[in-house]
N, C-alpha and C positions, 0 to 999 in steps of 0.2 A: 515553325511558327507561323500561323496565318498572318501574312503581311497586310490584310485590311486591319489588322489590331494593333501591330508593333512594327516599327520601321528597325533598321541596322542597329540604331543606338539603343532602343529598348531591348532588342533581342539580346545583345550583349549585356546589358544591364542585368536581364533575367539570369543568363547564363553564368555572369559572376556572382550574383547573389547566391544562386542554387549551389555554387562552390564555397561560397562564405559559410552557409548554413551546414553544408557536408562537414567543414573542418572546425566548425564550431566547437570550443571546449567546454561548453555547457553541456548538462545531461539533457537528455531528449524531452524530459518532462519540464525542463525549467522555461519559464517565460521568457527569460533572456535570449532564447534561442530565436525569437521571433523579432527582436530588435536589431534590424539590419542597419549596417553602417551608413547605407544610402538607398532608404526605401523610395519606392516608386510613387509618383503624384500623379493622380488621375484628374483628368477634367470634370467638371460637373456634369454628369449625364441628364440633368433635367432640363436641359435647353431645348431649342426647337426640333423637330424630328424633319432630317433631310430626305428628299426623295428625287428619283430620277425617272426619265420618261420611258419606261418599258414596262410591259405586262408581266411578264414572267422573268425572275432573276437570272436563269440560265441564257437569255437572250444576250445579256451583255457579257457573256464569258464564252470566248471562242479559243478552242485549243488548236494549235498549228500542228501540222505534220513536219516535224523538224529533219533536215538533212543530217547526214553523220559529220561530227565536228571532232577536231583534235584539240585536246586541253592540255596545256603543259603549264608548269610553275617556272617562272624565271625569276632568279634571285639577284637583286641589286644591292651591292654593299654601300654602306653610308659614304664610302669615300668615291663611289661612281657618280652619284647624283646628290648635289647639295640642297637642291630645292624640289618640292613637289611639281612645281610648275615646269622644272626642265625636264623631269621624268615624264610628265604628262604630254609634252610637246614631242619628246623623243619618240614615245611609244606610238603617237597618234601619227606622226609622219612615216614611221616604220611600217606599221600596218597598212597605210594607205599605199606605200611604194610597193609593198608585197602584193597588194590587190591589182597592181597595174591598170589603174583606172585613167581614163582620158584626160588630157591636162585640163580641159574646159568642163570637166565634170565637178560637182560641188561636193564636198565630204563634210561630215559634221561631227564634233565631238560632243557628247552629251554627258550629262552625270546627275546622279539625284543629291541635291544639296540639303543638308540639314537646316530646318528653319527656324529652331528654338533660340538660337543666338541672334538671328536677324530680326526678331520681332520686336516690337517696342510698347512695353518693357520686354526684355529678353526672357523667354521661359526657362526654367532652371533644367539642367542636363538630364535630371531623371524623371523630368515630365513623360508620362508614359504613353505611347501611342504612335501614330503615324503622322510626322511633321517633317515632310520632305517635298521638294519641288523639283522640277527638271530644269537644268540649265543647260544652255547649249550655246556654241559659238562657232564662228567660220574662221576665228583667228588663231593665233599659235597658243594663247593662254589658256589652260587647263587645269582644272581643280579636280584631284584625285580622292576617292573615298571608297569606303566599305570595310573599315577604315584602318590605317595604320594607328589612328588614335585610340580606337577600341582596345581595350586591355583583354585581349584575346588569351594571353598566355597566363593571365592571372587565376584561371580556373584550373585547380590541380586535383582535387577529389581524392586527396591522400595517395597520389601516385607521382607525385613532382610535378614538373614543368611538362606541359603536352610536347610531343615530338614534333606535331605539324598540325597545321590547319588545313581542312580541305571542305569543299562544298558538294552539294547533291545536284540533281539533275535539273531542277527548278531554275527558271530564268536564265537559261544559258542559251545564247545566240551568236551567231557569227559576228565577231566583233567586240564581244562582251570581255571586259578586263576588270578583274577586282584586284584591290590592294590589301594585303596583309602585313603587318609587322612581322619581321623575322625573329625566329625564336631567340637569337643572340642579342636582340635589342640593338641599341646604339644609333638608331636612325635608318637601319638596313630594312628594305621592303622586299616582298615576295609579290610578283603579279601572277595572277591565275588568267592566263590568256586563252580565249576560245576563238578557233577560226577553222573555217573550211580546210580540208587536208592540202589542197593546192596552195592555199595562203600561208598554211603554217609552214610548208616545206619552204616557199619563197622567204619567209621570215627568218627560218633558220639559216638559210644561205646568204644572208644580208651580213656582210663582215662588218659594216658599221655598227649594227645593232648587236650582234653576237658578242662584240669586242669588249663590251660593257656588262655582259652577263657573267655573272659568277659561274665557274665550272661546277659548282656543288648543287645547281639547280636540278630538280628533279621534274619527271613529266609523267603523266598518266594519260590513257585514251579514253574517251566516252562516247557513246553513242547519243546524239543529242539533236538540236532543234532548229530551225525556222527558215523562211524563205530569207534570200540574201539581201540584207539591208546595207545601206553604204554608211551607217553610222557605227562609231565606237563609243560602247556605254562604259564610263570609268566612273566606278563609284568610290567616293572617299572623301577627305576634308583637309582643308588648308594645311600644308605640311609644316608651315613656320609654326603654327600653333602646336603641332605635335612634338616639335623640338622644344619649344618653351615649356610644355608639360613635362616631358621626360627629362628635362635638365634639372627641373626643380626637385622632382621625385628621386632621380638617380644619381645625382652629383656626388654626394657622400658614399654612396655604394660603389661607384665608378673608381673613386679614389682608393678604396680598400681592395677592390678586384684587382687592380694593377699589382698588389703585392703577393697574390697567390696564383697558385696553378689553376689551370682550367678544371682539373678534377676536383676542386672545392666548391664548384657552383652549385652543388645540389644539398641543399639544407636537409636536415631530418623532418620528415613528416609525420605527425603524429596519428597513430593509428588507435589507440585506446588511452583512456585515463580513468583512474578511480582514487579513492582515498582508502588507506588502510588504517584500522584501529588496533590498539593492543589486544592481545588474544585473551588477556584477563586484566581486570581493572583493579589496583591495589586500593586500599583507603588513603595511603599517602598521596597518590596521585590526584585525589579530589580536592586537596587543600592547594590554595593558591600560591604558586612560588614567585617571590618577589625578587627582581633583579637587584643586583649589588650595584654599588658605585660605578664599577667598570663596566657592567653590562649595561647600564644606562648610557654610558659614552658610547658604545658600540652601536648604538642604535642608528646612528648617521652614517655607518659605514655600510658595505654591501655583504649580501650573503658569500660564503665560502663555496666555491665550485671546483671540485676535483673529481677525477673519474680515471678509469682504468680501461684500456683496449685489450681485448682478447682475440685469439683466433678461434673460429668454430672449430668443434673436433672433426677430423679427417675421416671418421668412420663413415663409409659409404652406405653402411646398413641402416644409419638413423636419417631420415628424411628430415630436411632443414625446417619444415614447418612443424613436425612433430617434436624437434629438438627445441625449438623456440617457445612451444606451448608448455613443455614441461619445464624448462628454465623460467618463464614468467610466473609459472603458479607456484614453483618451489621458492622463488624470490618474494612473492607476496607472503607465503607462509612464514618465510624466515622474518621477514619484516615484521610480521604481526608479533612474533616470538620476541625479537630484538625490542620492540616498543614496551614490551612489560618491564625490562630492565631500564631501558632509556626513555621513560614515559614523557619526559619533557618534549620530546621531539614529537608528539602526537598531538601537542596542544596549538593553542594560539595566544599571541600577547592581547592583553587588556590592559586600559588605562584608567587609573581612578584619579580624580582630583584630590589634592591635600587639603589641611587646613587653609595654607597658603593658596589663595585663589590664581596665583600665578605660576604654580609648579604643578608638575604631575608626577605620579609614580607607576611603574609598568611592573606588571606580574604576568605569568604564564597560566593561562586558564586551560586545563584539560577537559573540563566538563562540557564546555559548550564549543567542541571542535570535532569535524569531521574526521581527523586523523592526518596522517602523513600522505604526501601525495605520490601516486605511482604511475608511471607513463610508460607506455611502449610505442616507439617510433621507428621508422625504417629510413635508411639512406641507400641510395644506388652506388655509393662509392664502396671501395675495397680498402683492407688494413694499409695496402702499400701507399694508397693516396694520402694517408694520414702522417705514416711514419716517413715516407719516402720523399716528402716535400720539403725543400731547403728550409723554408718558413712554415710556421704553425698555420695550417689553412684557416681561414674564417669560418669555414663550415663546422670546425670544431665547437664553435660557439653555439651551435643549435643542438649540441648533444647535452645541453642542461636546461633545466627549469630555472625559473626566477632570473631571467636575462636582466642585467641592469637594475636590480631591485634592491633597495636599502632595507636593513634589517628592521627598521620601524615598520615596513609594511607587513610584518608578521601579524599585525592586527587582524588582516584579512586574508593573509596568504599561509600557507602551511610552512612550518618552521623546518621541515625537512622533506625534500622531493627527492624521488629517484627516478631517473629516466634512463630507459633501457633502449638503446638504438640498435636495431639490427642492420648490419653491413651485408655485402654480398658474400663475403668470406669471413666475417667477424661480428663482434659484439662489444658496444661501449657502455659501461655502466658508469654514468655520471651522477653525483650525488651534490645537491645544493642544500646547505645547512645554515641555518640563522646564527650569524656571528656573535649576536648579544647572548646566545644560549651556551655556545661551544666555542672553543679555540681549536687551533690545528691538532693539538694532542688528543682531544676529546673527539674531534672529527674522525682521525684515523684509528682511534680506539672503538668508535662505534663502526667504522667500515670493517675493520677486522673481527669484531663480534658478529657482524652480520654474516661474513664469510664462514665464521667457526660454526655458526648455527646452520647455515646452509649446507655445510660438508658433514654435520652431525650424522652418525651412522645410526642414532637412536630411532625408533620408529615414532610416527605421530601421535599415537596413543599414550606412549610413555612420557607424558609431560612433565614429570619431575626431573628426569634427566635431561630432557630437551632444554629445560630453562637452566640447567646449572651452567653458567659460563665460566671459563678458567680465570677470567680477570674481569668479574663484573664491576659496573660504575659505581662509585660512591658518589652521592649527591650531598652538598651541604643542608645541614638543617635551617629551615627557614621559620618554623613556627615560633621559635623564641628569639630569632633576630629583628634587628630594626627595619623599619620600611624607609628606603631611601627615595629621594625625589631630586629633581632637577629642574632649575627655572627655565621656563620656556613659555613664551605667549600662546602656542598651539599645542595641540596632542603631539607627542613624539613621532605618531605615524604619519605626520606631514612632512617629513625630513626630505630636502630636495635631493635629486639625484645627481652624481658627479657624471660629466660628459667627457668620455675618455677621447683624446684627439686620435688621429690616424696614426697607428703605431706598426712596426715590425717587429715580431714575435718569432724568436728562433730558439730551439733547442741545442745547447752546446755539451758535448760530451767530454768529461777529463777522466782520463783512466786513472785507475788506482797509482801507476807509476808517475803521471803528471802530477797528481795530489801530492805524492810522497816527495817529490822533487820541490814542490814549492815549499812545504812545510820544512825540509831541510835548508832550503836557502833563507827562509825567513828566520829560523833559529840561528844559522850560522851568521847572518848579517848583525844580529844583535847579542851573540854570544850567550844564547839562552837555549833551554830545552822545553820552555813551557808554553810555547805558541803552538797552537792545535791545527790541525788540517783544515777545519772549516774557516778558522781565522785567517790562515795563510791564502785560502782561495779567495775569500771575501775581500781581503787587502788588495789581491791581483786584479778582481773585476773591478773594485772601486777605482784605481789608479788607471785601469784601461779605459772605463766609460769617462772618467774626468778627461782624460787624454783625448777622447774621440769628441767630446763636446766643445773643446778648443776655448776653455775658459780662460779669463784673465788670471795672470798669475798672482795678483793680488786679491782675487776673490776667494771667498771661503766657500768649502764644499764639506758636506756632510754624509757620513757612511752610518745607516741606521739598520737596526734588526729588532725582531721581535724575541724576546727572551721568554722561558718559561719560568714562572715564578714558584712553582710547587718545591723543588728541590732547595729553593733560597730561603723559604720561610722558616721559623723558628717555633716548634720543631717542624720539620719538612712535611709537606703535603705528600701523600702517595700519588704515584703517577696516574692511578685510574680514578682520581678526584675529578669529577665531571663538572664542566663549566667553563668560564672564561678566567684564566689565571696566567695572564701574561703582561708584560711590562715592556717598554721601549728602553733600548741601550742605543746610544749614540756616542761617535765622536766626530771632531771637526779639524780641519786643517786648512791651511791656505795652499791654494792650487800649486803654487811654486814650490812650496816645501814638500807637499806629497809627490809630485813628479821628479823632483832634482834629486831628493834624497834616496837612500837605498829601499827596496822594495820591502825589507824586513822592518823599517821603522813604521810604516803603515799598520804591518801587522802587529807589531808590539802596541801600538795606539789602541788597536782593537782588542787586544789580550787585556791590557790594563781597564778598559771599560767594562770588560766582562768581569774580572776580577773585582772591581769596584762595585758592581752591581749586587749589592747584598740584599738580605731580607729587611734589613734595618733602613737602607737607602730606599727601597720599595715602599715600606710603610710610611717613611717620611714624605715621599713624594705624593702617596695618596693623601694624605692628611692635607697637605698644601693644595692638592687639586680639589678636594672635595670639602674643606672646611675653611672658609664658606664654600658652597658648591660652585664649580665653574660651569659655563655654558658648553654645549656640544661643540667639538672641533668642526672647522669649516674646511673649504677646500685650500686653506693654507698648508694642509697636512701634505700636499703635493706640491713640492718645490723642484724647479728644474735645475738645482745643484746638487741634489740628494740621489744618492744610490741606497735603496732599500733592499735589504734581503730577507725573503721571506720563506715559509715552509721550513723543512729540515731534512738532512740526508739520513737522520736517525729514526725517521717514521718508517715503519715496516710497511711500505706501500706494496710491495710485491708479495707480501703474505696473504693477499686476498685472492682467492683463486676461481671460486663458485664453479667447481667441477670442470674447467676450462684449462686448467694448468696455469703456469705463471703467466701474467699479463704481459703483452708485448711492449706496452709503453704507458706512462702517466700522462695526462693531459689536463689542463684547466680551462674554465670558461672565461667568459668577457670580464666579470667582475673584477674589481680592485687591481685594474691594469693602468698603468701610467708610465710615462718616460721614466727610466731609471729603475723600475722595479724588476727585481731579480728573485727567482724562486728555486730553490735547491732540493733536488730529490736524489735518492739514492740510486746509483747505475743499475741496470738491470742485472748486469753479470755480477753484482757485489763486490766484495774485496775491497771496499774503500773508495771505489769509482764514484763519481757524482755526476749529475746531469744537471745543467743551469738552465732555467727558462728565462731568457733575456728579453725584456720590453723596452724598445727605444724608438725615438723619431726616427723616419727613415734615413736622414742624412747622417744621423749619429750611428746608426746600425752600420752603414756603408762605410764610415771612417773606422768603425770597430774591426770590421772584416777586413779593413785593409792594413791593420796593425799586425806586423809580422811577428812582434814579440808576444802578442797575445795569441794570435792565431797558431803559432808554432807548438803551443801546448794543448790545442783543442785537437781531439781525435776527428779524423776524416769521416768517421762513421756517424758525425752528428746529423739529425735529422731536422 
């Protein structure tokens, strides 16, 4: 970039803006693409015309014949130098010592300082142009710049974080030092030092200097420039400001990063995205689909996010790029077919005011929607980085769309989004589905149907057979039903998001033998044979988490789980009845009683709660809740004494294969995670084994892992 038009601040603003546009999720023709988060501000060009005393422009431009320089990158960790002033003084003294100047000779430390913040009033940071001035001193205080404050590693261009920053030939002189933020961040700095060969050799032999340089530093040699000056040009900005800015931006991320391995630092980067519509449009799909009372309540909760991790085929004859192109196209075609059956998932939510001005009613509109979302992304991780980590790496959250979005946002967001993330040796297929449209049963029903269509051996032209699912969904009739509404002062699409605290998340595997032993012990303790395997395991995890939390013995704790209402209705609803047909089952106990009594007592309490949860009780509870209508639930749903069991080991998670064989693992996204949330999945090997996805505050997870009674039943293969 021409330095007469932009300084370092403007250079990196342009670089980051270019990256922002590149990574934009908007379509190329969208006007939103032009709306930068931090657009440049230009000064008014109608002011006076400045002139300088020379007849020809080239008279003021002299090119020097530079000597050969050595250029090396030196890395200083955040622990090495706490302030920029210290590092500036250190490198100034070290280079001066390397030059072996006479004691009575003067040396200068000079830098280009940004003027924007120094003006009165200050200019905004995005004020584009050249707003710098030279600062020099013969004292030990130096400000460094070029700058560790600039967001150099924020420019990614779909390839993840850059490996390194390097500069070109221009503006290199003996004694020129440029400061860059280190790739790992955290306050570490890379110094690009240019010196004559004899001075570089002396600097590298300076034990005081080299003792503070990280061994990971790399160096390059360049042929470069100028007569021997005695000054050191150090470009940068006050480092205390760097630390303040970084701490504000990164404090939450740093907390989370302490919980995960280094392999989880690379998020999935979006390569392309589009919307997919149903292959054919039925007359039924043109009618509005009014949400039921239960559907309305779910508007304040978050999208369901579940996905499957696969290994890429090991056939060397198939190129990875060809494999992915075929997979993506076939998935899009399969999705277009699946949406013919599950047409609700191609729509958007819409809200209409009822006769009562203080209430709203929500319905699904499939006529004014671009369709379901489909995203292709890439990550530089391997399958082993996901399944081999002790805790679920945070990068898994980037494998899903609709991060931290509530169902009410379905007014503007797709009700279904499929994100296909390509790993180095695997593929992750993550589904995000609006929970006010479907529950867990319907979610996995769709996932399995999509896999069935994908795996179909019928040709594309044979549409009749292609559309015939083995287990097609049944949607309730809405044309003759009531229009339900709930009281709220604003449209349901404005529901607030629940902010999840920093959690540790771990997959714990219970073998079929461990599950059978728990069931046997629970029934033996209570002299019965009616307690199920899942009830036994749920009681076991309830007691273990309660013990890890160290609650007071007289405090009450609750175990809660979501039950499928379909088989409990009279007459029962078929399992392929699509929608939200769930209800809460819970039981409570004093902490002292829960932990002091036999394990089977807790399992029996859960068994009784399930038996008593009949269709009659469900209908009675719905009448109580919705007549008169009650307000949407708030964050009180998340209680620090509750253990909530979600998902189900009965879902056919590993029946979805997509031409890559059985999945390696099941993982979920960010949504609906809180302290005490547990999700149950079938173990990959089957036979009654169960994987539990456990989310706890760090101190509670540490206590749970130190519980020998609990860990003795956990398989060492837990990921």
